[in-house]
C-alpha positions as CSV (number, residue, x, y, z in Angstrom):
1,M,-38.5,-10.7,-42.8
2,L,-40.9,-11.7,-45.5
3,F,-43.6,-14.4,-45.4
4,F,-44.4,-15.8,-48.9
5,C,-47.1,-18.6,-49.1
6,M,-47.0,-21.0,-51.9
7,N,-48.3,-24.4,-52.9
8,S,-50.9,-25.6,-50.3
9,G,-49.5,-23.0,-47.9
10,V,-51.7,-20.4,-49.5
11,L,-54.6,-22.1,-47.7
12,T,-53.3,-20.7,-44.4
13,T,-54.2,-17.2,-45.6
14,T,-57.9,-17.9,-46.0
15,E,-60.8,-17.1,-43.6
16,D,-61.2,-20.8,-43.0
17,S,-57.7,-21.3,-41.5
18,L,-56.9,-20.8,-37.8
19,V,-53.3,-20.0,-38.9
20,S,-54.5,-16.8,-40.6
21,V,-54.9,-15.1,-37.2
22,H,-51.2,-15.5,-36.5
23,L,-50.3,-14.4,-40.0
24,K,-52.5,-11.3,-39.5
25,E,-50.5,-10.5,-36.3
26,L,-47.2,-10.7,-38.3
27,Q,-48.7,-8.5,-41.0
28,D,-49.8,-6.0,-38.4
29,K,-46.2,-5.8,-37.2
30,G,-45.0,-4.9,-40.6
31,V,-44.1,-8.3,-42.0
32,P,-45.1,-8.6,-45.7
33,V,-47.4,-11.6,-46.2
34,L,-47.5,-12.5,-49.9
35,V,-49.6,-15.2,-51.6
36,C,-48.5,-16.9,-54.8
37,K,-50.9,-15.9,-57.5
38,T,-50.6,-19.2,-59.4
39,C,-51.2,-21.2,-56.3
40,A,-54.1,-19.1,-55.2
41,D,-55.7,-19.6,-58.7
42,H,-55.1,-23.3,-58.5
43,Y,-56.9,-23.6,-55.2
44,G,-59.5,-21.0,-56.1
45,I,-59.0,-18.9,-52.9
46,E,-58.2,-15.4,-54.3
47,N,-61.6,-14.1,-53.0
48,R,-61.3,-15.8,-49.6
49,L,-58.0,-14.3,-48.4
50,S,-58.2,-12.9,-44.8
51,V,-54.5,-11.9,-44.7
52,G,-51.8,-11.1,-47.2
53,K,-51.8,-10.0,-50.8
54,I,-51.6,-11.7,-54.1
55,S,-48.1,-11.6,-55.6
56,G,-46.1,-13.0,-58.4
57,M,-42.6,-14.5,-58.4
58,G,-41.0,-11.3,-59.7
59,E,-42.1,-9.4,-56.5
60,F,-41.1,-12.3,-54.3
61,I,-37.5,-12.4,-55.8
62,E,-37.2,-8.6,-55.4
63,L,-38.3,-8.7,-51.7
64,A,-36.3,-11.8,-50.9
65,A,-33.2,-9.8,-51.7
66,K,-34.1,-7.3,-49.0
67,Y,-35.5,-9.5,-46.2
68,E,-34.5,-12.6,-44.3
69,V,-36.3,-15.7,-45.8
70,L,-37.2,-18.6,-43.6
71,T,-38.5,-21.7,-45.4
72,I,-41.1,-23.8,-43.5
73,S,-41.9,-27.2,-45.0
């Protein structure tokens, strides 16, 4: 499984989001939590992440081939 945050979903990975606690639990269980770099730059949150790591589309595509991907809208 892989969790890739993009668009406004990147806001869930910041210290201001209550959702980040749940994402941290997933990350602690070994689920990669990735944050779209372009989206993080757009929202200016790169320095405010409390969970996950900044990633680009290349890494996402590579990992998506290995893991189950669930899209949440």
